[in-house]
C-alpha positions as CSV (number, residue, x, y, z in Angstrom):
1,V,-3.2,10.0,-9.9
2,G,-3.5,8.9,-6.3
3,T,-3.7,10.6,-2.9
4,F,-1.6,10.1,0.1
5,A,-2.2,11.3,3.7
6,S,-0.7,10.8,7.1
7,S,-3.8,9.5,8.9
8,S,-4.2,9.2,12.7
9,F,-3.0,6.1,14.4
10,G,0.2,6.7,16.4
11,T,2.1,9.8,17.3
12,V,4.5,10.4,14.4
13,D,3.6,11.8,11.0
14,W,4.9,10.6,7.6
15,V,6.7,13.2,5.4
16,N,7.3,13.3,1.6
17,L,4.1,11.3,1.2
18,T,3.8,11.3,-2.6
19,N,7.2,9.7,-3.0
20,A,5.4,6.4,-2.5
21,Q,3.7,6.8,-5.9
22,V,6.5,5.3,-8.0
23,S,9.2,2.7,-7.3
24,D,12.2,4.9,-7.7
25,N,14.2,4.8,-4.5
26,I,12.8,8.1,-3.4
27,Y,10.7,7.5,-0.2
28,A,7.8,8.5,1.9
29,Q,9.5,8.6,5.4
30,V,8.8,8.6,9.1
31,S,11.5,8.7,11.8
32,N,11.5,8.8,15.6
33,L,14.0,8.7,18.4
34,L,11.7,7.0,20.9
35,I,9.6,3.7,21.0
36,A,6.3,4.7,19.3
37,N,3.9,4.0,16.5
38,S,3.7,6.2,13.4
39,N,0.5,7.4,12.0
40,Y,-0.8,5.6,8.9
41,L,0.6,6.4,5.5
42,F,-2.8,6.2,3.8
43,A,-2.9,5.6,0.1
44,S,-6.2,6.1,-1.7
45,N,-8.0,7.4,-4.8
46,F,-6.8,4.5,-7.0
47,G,-9.2,5.2,-9.8
48,L,-10.6,1.7,-9.7
49,S,-13.7,0.8,-11.7
50,I,-15.0,-2.6,-10.6
51,P,-18.3,-3.5,-12.3
52,S,-21.4,-2.8,-10.2
53,T,-22.5,-6.5,-10.5
54,A,-19.2,-8.0,-9.4
55,T,-18.5,-9.9,-6.2
56,I,-15.4,-8.9,-4.3
57,N,-13.3,-11.9,-3.5
58,G,-10.1,-10.5,-2.1
59,I,-7.8,-7.5,-1.6
60,E,-4.1,-7.6,-1.9
61,A,-1.6,-4.8,-1.1
62,I,2.1,-4.8,-1.9
63,V,4.3,-2.4,0.0
64,E,7.9,-1.8,-1.1
65,M,9.5,-0.8,2.2
66,N,12.7,-0.7,4.2
67,G,13.6,0.2,7.8
68,G,16.8,2.0,7.1
69,A,20.3,0.8,8.0
70,L,19.7,-0.2,11.6
71,A,18.5,-3.8,11.6
72,N,15.9,-5.1,14.1
73,S,14.5,-1.7,14.9
74,I,11.2,-1.3,13.1
75,V,8.1,-3.6,12.7
76,D,4.6,-3.2,11.4
77,G,2.5,-1.0,13.7
78,S,-0.7,-1.6,11.8
79,I,-1.8,-2.5,8.3
80,K,-5.4,-1.9,7.5
81,V,-7.8,-1.3,4.6
82,F,-9.8,1.9,4.7
83,K,-13.5,1.8,3.8
84,S,-15.3,5.2,3.4
85,G,-12.1,6.9,4.7
86,S,-11.9,4.9,7.9
87,A,-9.6,2.0,8.9
88,T,-11.7,-1.1,9.1
89,G,-11.5,-4.9,9.4
90,N,-8.6,-7.1,10.4
91,D,-5.2,-5.7,11.1
92,K,-2.7,-7.5,8.8
93,K,0.4,-6.4,10.7
94,R,3.0,-9.1,10.9
95,S,4.4,-10.5,14.2
96,S,6.4,-8.1,16.4
97,T,9.4,-10.3,15.7
98,V,9.3,-9.6,12.0
99,F,11.4,-6.5,11.4
100,W,11.4,-4.3,8.4
101,P,14.3,-5.2,6.1
102,T,17.3,-2.9,5.7
103,T,16.9,-2.9,1.9
104,D,13.9,-2.3,-0.3
105,T,11.6,-5.4,-0.2
106,N,8.1,-6.0,-1.5
107,I,5.9,-7.2,1.3
108,T,2.4,-8.6,0.4
109,Y,-0.6,-8.2,2.7
110,G,-3.9,-9.9,2.0
111,G,-4.6,-12.0,-1.1
112,S,-7.0,-13.3,-3.6
113,A,-9.4,-14.7,-1.1
114,D,-8.8,-12.3,1.8
115,L,-11.5,-9.7,2.5
116,W,-9.7,-8.4,5.6
117,G,-12.5,-9.4,7.9
118,T,-15.3,-7.2,6.4
119,S,-17.7,-7.2,3.5
120,W,-17.2,-5.2,0.3
121,T,-19.3,-3.9,-2.6
122,P,-17.9,-2.6,-5.8
123,S,-18.9,1.0,-4.8
124,D,-16.8,0.6,-1.6
125,I,-13.8,-0.3,-3.7
126,N,-14.4,2.3,-6.4
127,A,-14.8,5.1,-3.9
128,S,-12.0,7.7,-3.8
129,N,-11.5,7.2,0.0
130,F,-11.0,3.4,-0.3
131,G,-7.3,2.5,0.4
132,I,-4.6,1.0,2.5
133,G,-3.0,2.4,5.6
134,V,0.5,1.4,6.7
135,A,1.9,2.3,10.1
136,A,5.4,1.6,11.4
137,R,6.4,0.8,15.0
138,F,9.8,1.9,16.3
139,E,10.8,-0.8,18.7
140,I,14.0,0.8,20.2
141,N,15.1,4.3,21.1
142,D,17.2,5.9,18.3
143,A,15.6,3.6,15.7
144,D,16.3,4.4,12.1
145,M,13.9,5.8,9.5
146,A,10.9,3.8,8.1
147,Q,10.7,4.3,4.4
148,I,8.1,3.3,1.8
149,D,9.0,3.5,-1.9
150,Y,5.8,2.2,-3.5
151,I,2.3,1.0,-2.7
152,S,0.1,-1.0,-5.0
153,I,-3.2,-2.6,-4.6
154,K,-5.0,-5.5,-6.4
155,I,-8.7,-6.3,-6.2
156,Y,-9.8,-9.8,-7.0
157,Y,-13.5,-10.1,-8.1
158,T,-15.8,-12.5,-9.8
159,T,-18.2,-11.5,-12.6
160,G,-20.2,-13.9,-14.8
161,G,-18.4,-16.9,-13.1
162,A,-14.9,-15.9,-14.2
163,S,-12.4,-14.8,-11.6
164,I,-10.5,-11.7,-12.6
165,Y,-8.8,-8.8,-10.9
166,D,-8.4,-5.1,-11.3
167,S,-4.8,-4.0,-10.6
168,L,-3.1,-0.7,-10.2
169,R,0.7,-1.0,-9.7
170,G,1.0,2.3,-8.1
171,F,-0.2,5.6,-9.4
172,S,2.1,6.6,-12.3
173,Q,1.0,6.3,-16.0
174,Q,4.7,6.0,-16.9
175,M,5.0,2.9,-14.7
176,M,2.0,1.4,-16.4
177,N,3.6,2.2,-19.8
178,K,6.8,0.6,-18.7
179,F,4.9,-2.6,-18.0
180,F,3.3,-2.6,-21.4
181,C,6.7,-1.9,-23.0
182,T,8.5,-4.6,-21.1
183,I,5.9,-7.3,-21.2
184,L,3.7,-6.6,-24.2
185,R,6.1,-4.5,-26.3
186,Q,3.5,-1.7,-26.5
187,K,3.6,2.0,-25.7
188,C,7.4,2.0,-25.6
189,D,7.4,5.5,-27.2
190,D,5.6,6.9,-24.1
191,L,8.6,6.1,-22.0
192,T,10.6,8.9,-23.6
193,K,8.0,11.6,-23.0
């Protein structure tokens, strides 16, 4: 499950959007020959189910990304959470001197005590239009292609005094089964289906 869209921010649209569902070296991509910002690659509809009595403590997103073969050409344009389908809160983009790597790298935004500058209810998080938007900025003419292999999100919340989190490592059931097989030695038979 999961929904991807190219949401308005800059001037360049992402293509092959659903390729960011699974970490498999097949990418959602955006490319441009001029200095410009891309639109957001907006990932939503995570199927989260935070209890209605929970307190939201933090939001963490992990983006597996690369900026193609040309080093020092692409940076974060904007990294924002979406509430009710709209970009909101603090922009988590890194410094303009931090370039996207030339090989796949997991970059973490937010964390266990980071609410991204806004307040959250469980219903905000559980909504199908809650998500994360990632925009790239091309810093030079003839820049390479920005590529995202995988987006995951983790919600930290408190209920009954115990801190726990609800995590979805991407959108693929097969990837979840791979976790269970590798770590817990369960559901290994599902990997062959």
